[in-house]
C-alpha positions in Angstrom: -7.8 -75.4 60.9 -5.6 -75.0 57.7 -7.4 -74.5 54.5 -8.3 -77.9 53.1 -5.9 -79.2 50.5 -8.7 -81.1 48.9 -10.1 -77.9 47.5 -7.5 -77.9 44.8 -7.9 -81.6 44.0 -11.5 -82.2 43.9 -13.4 -79.5 43.6 -15.3 -77.1 45.7 -15.2 -74.6 42.8 -16.5 -71.6 44.7 -14.1 -72.1 47.5 -11.2 -72.7 45.1 -11.9 -69.5 43.3 -11.9 -67.5 46.6 -8.6 -69.0 47.7 -6.7 -69.0 44.5 -7.6 -65.6 43.3 -7.7 -63.7 46.6 -5.2 -65.8 48.6 -5.7 -66.5 52.3 -7.8 -63.7 53.7 -6.0 -60.7 55.1 -5.6 -60.5 58.8 -7.7 -57.8 60.3 -5.6 -55.1 61.9 -6.5 -51.9 63.6 -5.7 -48.7 61.8 -4.9 -47.1 65.2 -1.2 -46.3 65.7 0.6 -48.7 68.0 2.8 -47.4 70.8 4.7 -50.8 70.7 5.5 -53.1 67.9 4.2 -56.6 67.5 6.7 -59.2 68.6 7.7 -62.3 66.7 10.7 -64.6 66.1 10.9 -64.1 62.4 9.4 -61.5 60.0 9.2 -62.5 56.4 9.1 -59.5 54.1 7.2 -60.6 50.9 4.6 -63.3 50.2 6.0 -64.4 46.8 7.6 -67.7 46.2 10.7 -67.0 48.3 8.8 -65.6 51.2 6.1 -68.4 51.4 8.8 -71.1 50.9 11.0 -69.5 53.7 7.9 -69.5 56.0 7.2 -73.1 55.1 10.7 -74.0 56.1 10.2 -72.4 59.5 6.9 -74.2 59.9 8.5 -77.5 58.9 11.1 -77.0 61.7 8.3 -76.4 64.2 8.8 -72.7 64.4 5.4 -71.1 64.2 6.1 -67.7 65.6 6.5 -65.7 62.4 4.8 -63.0 60.5 4.6 -62.7 56.6 4.1 -59.1 55.3 3.2 -58.1 51.7 2.0 -54.9 50.2 -0.3 -56.8 47.7 -3.6 -58.3 48.4 -2.7 -61.8 47.2 0.0 -64.5 47.7 2.3 -64.9 44.7 4.4 -61.8 44.1 5.4 -61.7 40.4 3.3 -64.8 39.8 0.5 -62.2 39.1 -2.6 -62.7 36.9 -5.5 -60.6 35.9 -8.7 -60.9 33.8 -8.8 -60.0 30.1 -11.2 -60.0 27.2 -14.4 -61.9 26.9 -15.1 -65.7 26.4 -18.2 -64.8 24.5 -20.5 -65.2 27.5 -19.6 -62.1 29.3 -16.9 -63.7 31.4 -13.2 -62.9 31.0 -10.1 -65.0 30.5 -7.4 -65.2 33.2 -4.0 -64.3 31.8 -0.6 -64.1 33.5 1.1 -60.7 33.7 4.3 -62.1 35.2 5.7 -65.6 35.4 4.0 -67.8 32.9 6.2 -70.9 32.2 7.2 -73.9 34.2 10.7 -74.3 32.9 13.0 -77.3 32.5 10.6 -80.3 32.3 10.6 -84.0 31.1 14.3 -84.9 31.6 15.4 -87.8 29.4 17.2 -89.3 32.4 14.6 -90.9 34.6 16.9 -90.4 37.6 17.2 -86.7 37.0 15.9 -84.3 39.7 12.5 -82.6 39.0 11.9 -78.8 39.0 10.0 -78.1 42.2 7.7 -75.8 40.5 6.7 -78.7 38.2 6.3 -80.9 41.3 3.9 -78.4 43.0 2.1 -77.6 39.8 1.2 -81.3 39.4 0.3 -81.5 43.1 -2.2 -78.6 42.9 -3.4 -79.4 39.4 -2.2 -76.2 37.7 -3.4 -76.4 34.0 -0.5 -75.9 31.6 0.3 -76.7 27.9 3.5 -77.6 26.1 5.3 -74.7 24.5 6.4 -75.9 21.1 9.1 -73.6 20.0 9.3 -75.4 16.7 5.8 -74.2 16.0 7.0 -70.9 14.6 6.6 -68.8 11.5 8.8 -65.9 10.5 7.9 -62.4 9.2 9.4 -59.0 8.4 8.0 -55.8 7.1 7.1 -57.5 3.8 4.9 -60.0 5.5 5.6 -63.8 5.7 9.2 -64.4 5.0 10.8 -67.8 5.7 14.2 -67.3 7.4 14.0 -70.3 9.6 17.4 -71.3 8.2 18.8 -68.5 10.4 17.4 -70.3 13.4 19.5 -73.3 12.5 22.5 -71.1 11.9 22.2 -69.7 15.4 21.9 -73.2 16.9 25.1 -74.2 15.2 27.0 -71.2 16.5 25.5 -71.7 20.0 26.8 -75.3 20.2 30.4 -74.0 19.7 29.9 -70.9 21.9 28.5 -73.0 24.8 31.5 -75.3 24.7 33.8 -72.3 24.7 32.0 -70.9 27.8 33.0 -74.0 29.7 36.6 -73.5 28.9 36.5 -69.9 29.9 35.0 -70.8 33.3 37.3 -73.6 34.2 40.6 -72.4 32.7 40.6 -68.7 32.1 38.4 -67.5 35.0 37.6 -64.3 33.0 34.1 -63.4 32.0 33.2 -61.5 28.8 30.0 -60.3 27.1 27.7 -62.8 25.4 28.2 -60.7 22.3 32.0 -61.4 22.4 31.4 -65.0 23.2 29.2 -65.6 20.2 31.1 -63.3 17.9 34.3 -65.3 18.2 32.5 -68.4 16.8 31.2 -66.4 13.8 27.7 -65.3 15.0 27.7 -61.6 14.0 24.2 -60.2 13.2 25.5 -56.6 12.6 22.8 -55.0 10.4 21.1 -58.3 9.4 17.5 -57.8 10.7 16.7 -61.5 10.4 19.7 -62.5 12.4 18.9 -59.8 15.0 15.3 -61.2 15.4 16.6 -64.8 15.7 19.1 -63.6 18.3 16.4 -61.9 20.2 14.3 -65.0 20.1 17.1 -67.2 21.5 18.8 -64.8 24.0 16.9 -61.6 24.9 13.6 -63.3 25.3 15.1 -65.4 28.2 17.6 -63.0 29.6 15.6 -59.8 29.4 18.7 -58.1 28.1 20.7 -58.2 24.9 24.0 -60.1 24.5 25.9 -56.8 24.7 24.8 -56.3 28.3 24.8 -60.0 29.5 27.5 -62.2 31.0 28.6 -64.9 28.5 29.8 -67.5 31.1 26.9 -67.1 33.5 24.3 -66.5 30.8 25.1 -69.9 29.4 25.5 -71.5 32.8 22.2 -70.2 34.0 20.4 -72.0 31.2 22.4 -75.1 31.4 22.0 -75.6 35.2 18.2 -75.6 34.6 17.7 -77.3 31.3 20.6 -79.9 31.5 19.4 -80.8 35.0 15.6 -80.8 34.8 14.9 -81.2 31.1 14.7 -79.3 27.8 11.0 -78.4 27.7 8.8 -75.6 29.0 5.1 -75.6 29.7 2.9 -72.5 29.5 0.4 -72.0 32.3 -3.2 -71.5 31.3 -4.9 -72.2 34.6 -8.0 -70.0 35.1 -7.3 -69.7 38.8 -3.8 -68.4 38.1 -0.3 -69.7 38.2 0.0 -68.8 41.9 -2.6 -71.6 42.6 0.2 -73.9 43.6 1.8 -71.4 46.0 -1.5 -70.5 47.6 -2.0 -74.3 48.0 1.3 -74.7 49.7 0.6 -71.7 52.0 -2.7 -73.3 52.9 -0.9 -76.3 54.4 0.5 -74.1 57.2 -1.5 -70.9 57.3 -5.1 -71.1 58.5 -8.0 -69.0 57.2 -7.8 -65.5 58.6 -4.3 -66.3 59.9 -3.0 -63.4 61.9 0.5 -64.2 60.7 -0.3 -63.2 57.1 -0.4 -59.4 56.7 -1.4 -58.5 53.2 -2.1 -54.9 52.0 0.8 -54.0 54.3 3.4 -51.6 52.9 6.9 -51.7 54.5 8.6 -48.3 54.6 11.6 -48.9 56.8 13.7 -51.9 58.0 15.8 -51.2 61.1 18.3 -53.9 61.8 21.2 -54.8 64.1 22.9 -58.0 65.3 20.2 -58.3 68.0 17.1 -58.0 65.8 15.0 -56.3 63.1 12.1 -53.9 63.2 9.9 -53.6 60.1 7.9 -50.3 59.9 4.7 -49.9 57.8 2.9 -47.0 56.2 0.0 -47.2 58.7 2.3 -46.6 61.7 2.3 -50.3 62.8 5.5 -52.2 63.1 6.8 -55.7 63.8 9.9 -56.5 65.9 11.6 -59.8 65.3 14.7 -61.7 66.2 15.4 -62.3 62.5 14.0 -60.9 59.2 14.0 -62.6 55.8 13.9 -59.9 53.1 12.5 -61.2 49.8 12.0 -57.9 48.1 12.6 -57.9 44.4 16.0 -56.7 43.2 14.4 -53.7 41.6 13.0 -52.6 45.0 16.5 -52.9 46.6 18.0 -50.9 43.7 15.5 -48.1 43.8 15.5 -47.2 47.5 11.8 -48.0 47.9 12.4 -49.1 51.5 14.7 -47.4 53.9 17.3 -49.5 55.7 18.6 -48.3 59.0 21.5 -48.3 59.1 22.2 -48.1 55.4 23.3 -51.4 53.9 27.1 -51.8 53.9 29.0 -50.8 50.8 29.9 -54.4 49.9 26.2 -55.3 50.0 24.8 -52.3 48.1 27.5 -52.5 45.4 26.4 -56.1 44.6 22.8 -55.0 44.6 23.4 -52.2 42.2 25.6 -54.1 39.8 23.2 -57.0 39.3 20.6 -56.4 36.6 16.8 -56.2 36.9 15.3 -57.0 33.5 11.8 -56.2 32.4 9.5 -58.5 30.4 6.3 -56.9 29.0 3.4 -58.9 27.5 1.0 -56.9 25.4 -2.4 -58.5 25.0 -4.8 -58.1 22.1 -8.2 -59.7 21.6 -9.9 -59.5 18.2 -13.3 -60.6 16.9 -11.5 -63.2 14.8 -8.3 -65.2 14.6 -6.7 -63.8 11.4 -3.3 -65.5 12.0 -2.6 -69.2 11.4 -4.5 -71.0 14.1 -2.2 -74.0 14.2 0.9 -72.0 15.1 2.1 -70.9 18.5 4.7 -68.3 17.7 5.3 -65.6 15.2 8.7 -64.0 14.9 8.9 -60.5 13.5 12.1 -58.8 12.2 11.8 -55.1 12.1 14.0 -53.3 9.6 14.8 -50.3 11.7 14.7 -51.3 15.4 15.9 -54.5 17.1 13.4 -56.0 19.6 10.4 -54.0 18.2 7.4 -56.2 18.9 9.5 -59.2 17.9 7.6 -62.2 19.2 3.8 -62.8 19.0 2.2 -65.7 20.8 -1.2 -67.1 19.9 -3.5 -68.1 22.7 -6.2 -69.0 20.2 -4.3 -72.2 19.3 -5.6 -75.6 20.2 -4.6 -76.5 23.8 -4.5 -72.9 25.0 -7.7 -70.8 24.6 -9.0 -72.0 21.2 -11.4 -69.6 19.7 -10.4 -66.8 22.1 -8.9 -64.6 19.3 -6.2 -63.6 21.7 -2.6 -62.9 20.7 0.1 -61.2 22.7 3.5 -59.6 21.9 6.5 -59.5 24.2 9.1 -56.8 24.5 12.1 -56.5 27.0 14.8 -54.1 28.2 14.8 -50.7 26.5 11.6 -51.4 24.6 9.8 -52.3 27.8 11.0 -49.1 29.4 9.8 -47.1 26.4 6.5 -48.8 25.9 5.6 -48.8 29.6 5.9 -45.0 29.7 3.4 -44.7 26.7 -0.3 -44.5 26.7 -2.4 -47.6 25.9 -3.6 -46.0 22.7 -0.1 -45.3 21.4 1.2 -48.8 22.2 -1.9 -50.4 20.7 -1.4 -48.5 17.5 2.3 -49.5 17.2 1.4 -53.2 17.7 -1.4 -53.0 15.2 0.9 -51.5 12.6 3.3 -54.4 13.1 0.5 -56.9 12.7 -0.7 -55.2 9.6 2.8 -55.4 8.1 3.0 -59.1 9.1 -0.4 -59.9 7.5 -0.7 -57.5 4.6 -3.4 -59.6 2.9 -5.7 -59.5 5.9 -8.0 -56.7 7.0 -6.6 -56.5 10.6 -9.4 -55.1 12.7 -9.3 -52.9 15.8 -9.0 -55.1 18.9 -12.0 -55.7 21.1 -9.7 -55.7 24.2 -6.2 -54.5 24.9 -4.0 -54.5 28.0 -0.4 -54.7 29.2 1.4 -54.3 32.6 3.9 -51.7 33.4 6.5 -53.6 35.5 9.2 -50.9 35.4 6.8 -48.5 37.1 5.5 -50.9 39.8 7.1 -49.7 43.2 7.0 -53.2 44.6 9.2 -54.7 41.9 10.6 -52.2 39.4 11.1 -54.9 36.8 10.4 -58.6 36.1 13.4 -60.7 36.9 17.2 -60.6 37.2 20.0 -61.1 34.7 23.7 -61.7 35.3 25.7 -58.7 34.0 29.2 -58.7 32.6 31.9 -58.6 35.2 29.7 -59.8 38.1 32.0 -62.2 39.9 30.9 -65.2 42.0 32.2 -63.5 45.1 30.3 -60.3 44.5 27.1 -62.3 43.8 27.7 -64.0 47.2 27.6 -60.6 48.7 24.2 -60.2 47.1 23.1 -63.3 49.0 24.8 -62.7 52.3 23.0 -61.7 55.5 23.7 -58.4 57.3 23.5 -59.0 61.0 19.9 -60.4 61.7 18.7 -59.4 58.2 18.7 -62.2 55.7 17.9 -62.0 51.9 16.3 -64.4 49.5 14.8 -64.3 46.0 15.5 -65.4 42.4 18.2 -62.8 42.2 20.2 -64.3 45.0 20.4 -67.7 43.3 23.7 -68.2 41.4 22.3 -71.4 39.9 18.8 -70.3 38.9 18.8 -66.4 38.8 15.9 -65.2 36.7 13.9 -68.4 37.2 10.9 -69.0 39.4 12.5 -72.1 40.9 15.4 -70.0 41.9 13.1 -68.2 44.3 11.9 -71.5 45.7 15.4 -72.9 46.3 16.7 -69.6 47.9 13.6 -69.3 50.1 14.0 -72.8 51.4 17.7 -72.4 52.0 17.5 -69.1 53.9 14.5 -70.3 55.9 16.6 -73.3 57.0 19.6 -71.2 57.8 17.4 -68.9 60.0 16.0 -72.0 61.7 19.6 -73.1 62.5 20.4 -69.6 63.9 17.3 -69.8 66.2 18.3 -73.2 67.4 21.8 -72.1 68.1 23.6 -74.2 65.6 23.7 -71.9 62.6 26.4 -69.8 60.9 26.1 -66.6 58.9 26.5 -66.6 55.1 30.0 -65.8 53.9 30.6 -62.4 52.4 33.6 -60.6 50.9 34.5 -57.1 52.0 37.5 -57.4 49.7 36.9 -58.8 46.2 39.5 -60.7 44.2 38.2 -60.0 40.7 38.0 -63.7 39.8 36.9 -66.7 41.7 38.7 -70.1 41.3 36.2 -72.7 40.2 37.2 -75.1 42.9 36.6 -72.5 45.6 33.1 -71.8 44.3 32.1 -75.4 44.2 33.4 -75.8 47.8 31.5 -72.6 48.8 28.2 -73.8 47.4 28.5 -77.5 47.6 27.5 -78.1 44.0 28.1 -81.3 42.1 30.7 -80.6 39.5 28.6 -81.9 36.6 25.8 -79.4 37.4 28.0 -76.5 36.5 30.4 -77.5 33.8 28.3 -79.8 31.7 28.2 -77.4 28.8 27.3 -79.9 26.1 24.0 -79.2 24.4 
């Protein structure tokens, strides 16, 4: 029998804890080498959002002959949590190392569509709290310094830049960098450390990359398609069973306890594919042969040759993979024996005089509505700072962050932390980063090559979504679509995804809307 959905709604606490934190139990498999591969119709590579959603699409179409494979011991992928600190009674808090926000909520139009992650979070009672981005104080090396007027200046420049992006997309068909797009409307931080911090807060923190490295048109578009469609607000997940609770819940509707179709702790080393099928090979010598495979590996895995493909992926495919960007988003957690920062504020923006993006944003979890009294605060870094810090020791990183906090609060005796921790996403072989970003010069045709199947091997993930790249809901939409496409192939009425062996440099807007079937308003409504 499937795991009871009532566990998440009404409360068998012990059972909930077992399911949400550990995921459906791992299928028991012999360590003995097989002389033949396990046979199935579809093998789903990855048990994150795209993988589970693709498998659910198969199940919804009455296709039950599938296998889901993941190297981790839980369902959720980059929705990954851990324990941290002490609640004062010897038990730790649960904090998210990866995805943390449900984005694009509370649309003003009652007829607007709803972000599916929000739909499922409500269904499975995922605890979350409103992120109030107006609850912010600004600092530099002198301590508290009110430069919130620069936030308003950025907003004014952004309004004009966003409108310009729409013109570029529809009329000129030529992309440029976000730096150039904002520069032409007068936003030029140059050596102004306060402007640099404000720009980081508004751009880098979402994109994972600076304006210099990001597409202007698609950076603006990516935000608009989510926030103009679903709503302006974000909620921060604080659930003590983890953000992945909703995905584990959805998996429980079609996977039974000890389901032999879910292979966790299973590391894929090679994927052999052709037009007649796919074989996935594992480190333990086992393998699965399938009619089709849905590969939901993170972009960073595909870029770093973690898994061997046989034959090698065609040039048009690999070039698209290598050109797209995999950003890194690193949260650095501190717990202290007191909350020495303002308890009624959620965010603290720091402008470093020498280095852009140096421990720039601090977020309080000790604030009411989150973990009040926890004395937990965390900093976020991205891109080059993530790569630098993730190669450092805990002790060196902790010291850097403490020096910043002591500069921000010079009138406080900032103590040593009682707990300290941060992930190293760039070094994780199953992801090599956090989420994708659209680079300068990546055309719509080339991105379609990133999405397109190669023979019986199909691809899905947040990076394959042109609408929602970098967002959790992008993984959900792509997983569902690819799952449905594979269903159609199995039933004999499907077609392969379009790909482009020859690229044209630009893609007419009308062609792209025809290709993806988008409503025009979802893409070109650039009004703030």
